[in-house]
N, C-alpha and C positions, 0 to 999 in steps of 0.2 A: 328449491332455488340453488343454482349452482354458483360457486365461486368465480368470480371474474377476475383473472389474474392479467398481468400485463403482457404474457405471451398469447393470451386468447383474445383480447381486443382486438376488433374487426379493423382497426385502423394502424395498428403497430404489428406490421409482418416481419418475422425474423428476428424478434426481439427475446427470445427464449433465453438466451445466454446471459443476457443482462439480468433478467430474472432470476437466474440461478447465482449469478455473482451478488446480488442484492440479498439473497436467503443465507448464502454462506458468509456475507460478511456481517449480517445480524446474529448469526450463530457463532462467530468467533469469540464472543465474550472477552474482548481486552479488558482487563480488571483496572486499568488505569496507571500500571505500572510498566516501564516507566513514564513519567510524564513526557509530554512532547508539544511542540509548535508546528503548525504548518503556515508558512508565509509566502504571499506571492511576489516574488522579487522584480519580475517584468511582466508584460502582458501574456508571455509562452513561457515563463519558467516560475519554478516553486522550490522551496527549501523545507525539507523536515529536520527539525531539530529534536534530538531524543538526550534528555538528561541522564547519562551513563557514567555517573561518578562512582570510582571505584572499579570500573571495569578498564581492562587494557585492550588493545587493538585485539591482541591474540584471543581475548575472551569474547570477541563479537564476530558475527557471520552476517553477512548481507548476500540475499539470493533474491532472484526473480522466478516464481513458481506459478504457471499458469495465469499470467496477467496480474499477479500480486507480488509487491515488493515485500518481501519478509525480512526482518532483522531480528536476530537470536542473540541472547547474551548468556553466556554460564562462565562462572568464575571457578579456577581451579581450587580444591580444597587446601585451605592453609595447613601445614604439618605441624606448625608450632603449637605450644600448648598455652595460647594466651589465655587470659581469665577476663572475660568483660564484665565490668560492674553496669554498665548501660551498652547497649548495641542498637543504635538509632539508624546506621548507615546499611540499607539493604544490600545484602549480598546473595538474593537468589536470582535463579534463572528466570529469562523472560523470552517471550516471543510476541513481536508487535507486527502486524500485518496491514499494508494500505494497498487497496484495489488501485490498479491503474488503468486508465482509459485507452482506448486505442490511440496510437500516435505519441504517447508520453515515454520519454526516454530517460533511464537513469543515468546521470552524469557521475560525478566524483562525490567521494565520501571523504570527509575530513574530520577528524577528532582533535579537539581544541578546549583546553580548560574542563574537561568532564563533560563536554557537549558532542555529540555526534551529528555532524551537518551531512546531510544527503540531498544534492542538487538535483532536479527533474526539469527537463525541457518538454514542451509539446510543439510538434511539428505543425505548421500551419497548413491545413488542408487545402487542396487545390479546389477552385470553384468549378465543376463540371456540368455542363449542360448539354444532354444527349437527347437527340431528336429520335423518336421512333415512328418508322415508316409504316403507313396503314396501307394493307393491302386489301384489293376488292376481294369478296368473297368467292370461293371455288378456286382460288389459285394456290 
């Protein structure tokens, strides 16, 4: 028995790229750090908020790579000789990825009170109806 995939379903033509995106997202294994929220701010806009306490703006990088929004954080090593009795504030590097649908644009990113806010907007697609002319056979 063969495995029926999204790209091989007879009614779904040209969806191979979507299947690859789903597989890549499933394999990304985001560990849950840093915690984040995704909220819908209007019918065509969203906001991703990441809790990045302890990171400065220069410690963070936001890129778009192959239809993925990628946020990376890396803190510079402190050169002082501090001795921690308890270290509960995470100071590790991270990478968090979000797959973007076609038509989703990344707006501004704002850092406020240890939270990184990234605004996204989705363009409203045009409704296009196309009529295909049927030719008689032999022409």
